[in-house]
C-alpha positions in Angstrom: -30.4 43.1 -58.4 -30.4 41.6 -62.1 -33.3 39.4 -62.8 -32.0 36.1 -64.5 -34.1 34.8 -67.6 -34.9 31.6 -65.9 -36.9 30.4 -62.8 -36.7 27.7 -60.2 -39.4 25.0 -60.8 -40.2 24.8 -57.2 -43.5 23.6 -57.9 -42.9 20.8 -59.8 -44.7 22.2 -63.1 -42.0 20.8 -65.5 -39.9 18.4 -63.3 -40.5 15.6 -60.8 -37.1 14.6 -58.5 -37.6 11.2 -57.7 -34.6 11.5 -55.1 -36.6 12.3 -52.0 -36.7 9.4 -49.2 -40.3 9.2 -49.8 -42.5 8.9 -52.9 -44.4 12.4 -53.3 -46.3 12.0 -56.5 -49.5 9.7 -57.4 -50.0 7.7 -60.5 -52.9 8.5 -62.8 -53.5 6.3 -65.7 -56.9 7.6 -66.8 -57.0 10.0 -69.7 -55.1 10.4 -73.1 -51.9 9.4 -71.4 -50.5 8.1 -68.3 -49.2 10.7 -65.6 -47.6 11.5 -62.7 -49.4 13.8 -60.3 -47.4 16.2 -57.6 -49.3 15.3 -54.1 -48.5 18.7 -52.8 -48.7 21.1 -55.6 -51.1 19.1 -57.7 -49.2 19.8 -60.8 -48.5 17.1 -63.5 -44.9 17.5 -64.3 -43.8 16.6 -67.9 -40.2 15.1 -66.9 -39.3 12.3 -64.0 -35.9 13.0 -63.0 -34.7 9.5 -61.4 -31.5 11.3 -59.8 -29.8 8.4 -58.1 -30.3 7.2 -54.7 -34.1 6.7 -53.9 -34.8 8.0 -57.4 -33.6 5.4 -59.6 -35.7 2.8 -57.7 -38.7 5.5 -58.1 -38.1 5.7 -61.8 -38.7 2.0 -62.2 -42.0 2.3 -60.4 -42.6 5.1 -62.8 -42.2 2.7 -66.0 -44.0 0.0 -64.1 -46.8 1.6 -62.7 -47.6 3.7 -65.9 -47.4 1.2 -68.2 -45.0 3.3 -70.2 -43.1 0.7 -72.3 -46.6 -0.6 -73.5 -47.9 2.9 -74.0 -44.8 3.8 -76.0 -45.1 0.6 -78.0 -41.5 -0.7 -76.9 -40.2 -4.0 -76.3 -38.0 -4.5 -73.4 -35.1 -5.9 -75.6 -35.1 -3.4 -78.1 -33.9 -1.4 -75.0 -31.1 -3.4 -74.7 -29.5 -1.7 -77.8 -29.8 2.0 -76.7 
């Protein structure tokens, strides 16, 4: 068969899907920047994808638990114009 120039990220190396019914990641606050760690693959994905359903609630947890607004020096009021 023909090989395609892409791979499925089935180990959550780049993306952490948040649409699962249960949380499958942990928050890591130590180190130079706050990160997620997938509980099953142990990877630290670069992007958290809150894809509707449970994902929207999990994604709000990510911002709160990792302190992302503070880390990025963003004021919640400044986001209202985005």
